[in-house]
N, C-alpha and C positions, 0 to 999 in steps of 0.2 A: 599196161597198167601203170598209173602214176604212184599208187601206194600198194605194196604187197606185204602182208603180215603172214608169217609162217610159224605155226606151232609155238606161239608166244606164251611164255610162262613168267610169272612174277610173284614175289612175296616180299613184304617189308621185313626187316631184320626182327627175328624173334616172333614173327606172326605166321599164321597159316597162309598157304598159297592162295592168292586172290584171283589170279588169271591162270587158267589151266589148259594150255595148248590151243589158244585161239588162232584161227587162220581165216583170212579173207583177202580179196583183191578189190581194188577200187580203180575204175577208169577215170580219166580226166573228164571234168565237167559233170560229175555226179554229186548229188546231194545225199549224204549219209547221216542218219540220226542214230546216236548211240543211246539206248534207253535201258532201264532196269531198276530194281529196288536199291535203296541205300546200301552201301557196302559191297556192291557187286563189281566195283572196279572201273566205273565209267571214267572218272577223272584220272585215275591211275593210267588207264589206256591212253588217254589224251596226252598225258605227260610223257609216256613212252614214245608216242608218235612224234612229239615235238623235240625229242632228244633230252628232255629234262631228267628222265630216269633211264636206266639201262636194264634190259630184260635179264632174268636168270638164265633163260635159254630161249632158242628160237631166234627169229630175225624180223627186222623191219627195213624195207628198202623204199626209197623215194627216187623215182626215175631210175630204177635198177641199181642204185647205189645205197649200200647200208648206211643207215642214219648216223652211226658212230664214225663213219669215214668223212662226214662233212665237217668243215670248220664252222665255227659259230656264224661268221659272216656269210659263208656260202649257204648254210642252211636257212639263214634269215632271208635269203633271196628266193627260197622255195616255199617256206611256211610262215604264215602270220598267225599269231595266237591271240585270242580274246579271252582273258580270264574272267572269273566271276566278278561282278561289279563291286567296287570298293570306293570308300571316301578318301580322296587324296589328302596328303598332309601338306605338301608344298603348293603354293599358289601359282602354278603354271597356268597360262591361258589355254583355252581349248586348242587354238591353232598351234601353240608350242608343243602340246602333247602329240598332235597329229604329225608335226614335223619330225618328232623323234623316230618315226618309222623310216626315215630316209637315211639313218645312220649306216646301214649296210652298204649304201651306194656312195657315201662321201669319200672324197679323195684324201690324200695325205694331209692336206691343210684344212680339211673339214669345213669347207665353204659350200653352201648350198648353190646349186646350179639352177639354170632356168628350168631344166627337166625336173629337178626336185620341187621347185615352187609350183610348177604345173601339176605335178602329182598330188601335192598337198591341197591345192585349190580344187581340183577335180574331186578328191575324196570328200572335202567339205561340202561341195555342191551336191554330190550324189546322195549324201546322207542328210541333206537339208540342214546342216549345222553351221553353214557359213554366216548365218544371221547372228550367231552368238560366239563367233570365233575368237573375239577379243576378251570375252568374259573369263574370269578365273574358274577353273574346273570345279573347285569346291563350292562354287556359287550356283552350280547347275543342279537340276533335279536328277534323280536316278536314271530316268529314261533318257534325258539329254546326255548324261555322262556315258551311258552305254552306247549311244549313237556315236559319240566322239571316239570311244575305243574301237568301234567298228570302222570309223573313218580312218583311224590310225592304221588298222590292219589293211584297209584298201589302199592307202597311200604307200604301203610297203610293196605293192604291186607283185605279189606272189601268186603262183598258180593254185596254191592250197590255202584255205582258211580253216583253222581249228578254233572252235568256240565251246567254252565250258559254261553251260547254263546261261546263254546270252539274254534270256528274258526273266531271270530270277528277280523277284520283288517288284516286277513291273506290272502296271495295270493292263487290261485286255487290249486297249488301243495300241499301247507301245509294243506289246508282244506281237501283234499282227503287223505293225509297221516294220519292226525289225526283221521278221521272217519274210515279209514281202520284199524288203531290200535285199536280203540274202538270196532269195530266189531270183531276183532281177540280176544280181551279180553272177549267179550260176548260168542263167540263160544268155545274158548279153556279153559277159566277159569270159565265159567258159571256165569259171572258177570251180574248183573241187571243194565242196563244203562238207566239213565233218563237225556236227554239232551234238554235244552231250545235252540231253534234255530229260526232265521228269514229266514233261507234258506229252502224253501219248497222242493227244488229238492234234497238236502242232506237228508232231512227227508224221502222223497219218496224212495231213493236208499237204505238207511241203516236201517231204523226202522221197527220193527214188528208191533208196535202199535203207534197210534198218538192221542194226546189230543189236539184238536183244540179249542182255547179259542176265544170267540168273545168279541168285545169292549162293548157289552151290557150285559155281564155277562153270556150269553148262551155258551154252549160248546158241542162238539161232541167227543166221545171217541170210539175207535174200531180199527180193523185191518187197516193198512195203506191204502190199495187199496179202502176200503169202505169209509174211512173218507176223503181222498184227491181226491175229484172229481172237475172237472172244475166249476160246478155250485156252489158248497159249497165255494171254494176258492174265486170266484168272489163275492159271497155274503158277506163273512167274511171280505175280504180285500178291497172290493169296487173298484175293478179294472178289466177291461176286460182282458181276459187271452187266450193265445193260448196254446193248449195242444198237446204234441207229445208223442209217445210211442216207447221205445226201449226194446224189449223182454217183460218182465212182468212189467217194470217200466215206470210210467208216469212222464213226465217232463212238468213243467208249466212256461210259459213266460208272464210277464205282458206287455200289449200293451198300450203305451201312445198315446196321441192325434197326435203326429208327427211321428207315425210309418210309415216307408217308404212304398209307393206303387206307382203305375204307374202315379197317378195324383199329386204326391208330387212335389213342385217346385224344381228346380235344387239345389243340395247341401244339401237337407234335406232328 
């Protein structure tokens, strides 16, 4: 197992416990989606996995080594993180942002090697961003910036990718493009993908495993089809749901009180 989480507990100072004894194992080359309602601890768990936060109790190991035992540089060779999309302040070019991923590999004199330049170019090519590599990051669209951040993570050449809402604020095409790319990296490069998402349907289409967190601290972990059921989604999210199936994939649609039917007033 490349990631092992055992009886993990966490609470922010002065607040109620948000994660209550979570345990799961993840093998190399698996796509895991972390889903759940707001406040259930999805981003908190990602920050614990990346070493940004420390658990109150329990353990997280990467390749059988506790996360807290890694140096920053050594952990950066194991895990690449893509945070939620943001608008940059400084006018770095797209390629300069991607090149920052090579920092963990730079020698004492911090000069890029041929291997560094090759990794940067390959990441730009894989994400189809080399065409705007020289443009300032803050001149790119939200979808283009997100692809650059994923390119930076790929250039880091780690076995694990952690992503926090990688498709937030993106249109449907960019959402599918990004998840297609992540799935390609999983299949072709044997990357272990851990993605926090609010989109149950993207999780259903792309992930092998799902960790579904409840607002009460409960959780379900297992194969996607076993975890993502109509009954469980309705219970965890507190919303009536319509379920459809295409091939082997289930799709879930929340039903509001004004869902159209034959008795709805005109215009509703």
